Phi, psi and omega in degrees: 000137179243132176231135174270129183227131349287165190301317183242033180293161173297145186303329179294335184245355178296145174225155176265137178236119181240135175256147183227146167229101191230156180209160176211161182254151173240115181219270181164190182244134173284131178286143182232127178246123180247125172250121185257122178292124192266347190207151170289143181295123182266001180200156175278095182200198190240139168242154174257125182247134184240136176246131175240127173209134184301129178070006172289139180295131177084001185297141347290131186259126180245140173234152174261140185234113176278130183240150177262159176297132177070017172301129178295169178297312176302323175293320178294320179301317181294325178290323175296314178302319179296320178286326176297323182292342180275350176273123186298316181295318179294311185296329179283339184264330190232152158270134190247127180209171175236154177214088184064240181283355191259144164258122186248118184247115180247122178308136184288338176235158171287143185194163174302155182296133176256101183285350178266002178304132183207158168222135184208155169274110186263353173202139173245104193280358176225233176221047180295325184072014181273136174227166179231132170256122184251160176200146169282101188274337174224105175299140176280156178200157177248133186263154175237356182217167174206168179242149171230128184245131176262110180257115190281155172272335178282147169269115185266147176283337178211174180302129181281157177274145176269133178237134180117180184205145178293151177238150181255121175247120188276140166282166180297122177086007185294142179278344178281145181246340185192168169283113177292322176196155170216158187204156171280116184257339174218133183220114182209172181298324181277003175156163184230129180247130170251147176244125177252131184235130183275166177287344181199153173297140180305316179123171183306123176074005182254136177237127175257159182238135173250124183248133176239117173242114182185209181194186180237142177228131179195179180267120178291151176293140176258000000 
């Protein structure tokens, strides 16, 4: 909402007041583990694929995957993904997908990075020759801050002043207790951005919300 105050003031003293109710969340990044199938299956036989993840039920969890002679790398990846999805511990910990030659395991919740997370062919029960090269393609992380940008509808003659302060709404079980600090990190005629930082990350799978109710005050461009 935009209000000119005072309503019929002289142009030299009129100012624009804009009110905002905005929010953003503080959570984290879900870790992504990618296993790339390195070879076409050279035999109709079985491989054992093992997934390791800290605190996952049954870790390291091994599944058997049946392959056909000349299964392509995408076909092998699809069969591995199907087998992993049948393991209760793995399926509860990861969203499982394929992308061409890749088996993509995405942690279901955001959490601190697990550098030991891995997927590998741990046994070739015949002579398939299939192996997997794995990598953490997106590290997991826990966030402690977020930004909120106030974008004005008014065209200002100079950088407007910010009025108001962010408020912290805790998620259930959050380790954060308060906004440790907040600051204006970008300030221009076209908008003002604030960054709010909590005293701790909310935690794995937990999301806190930062709400800003306030406004901008400035001299409108003539």
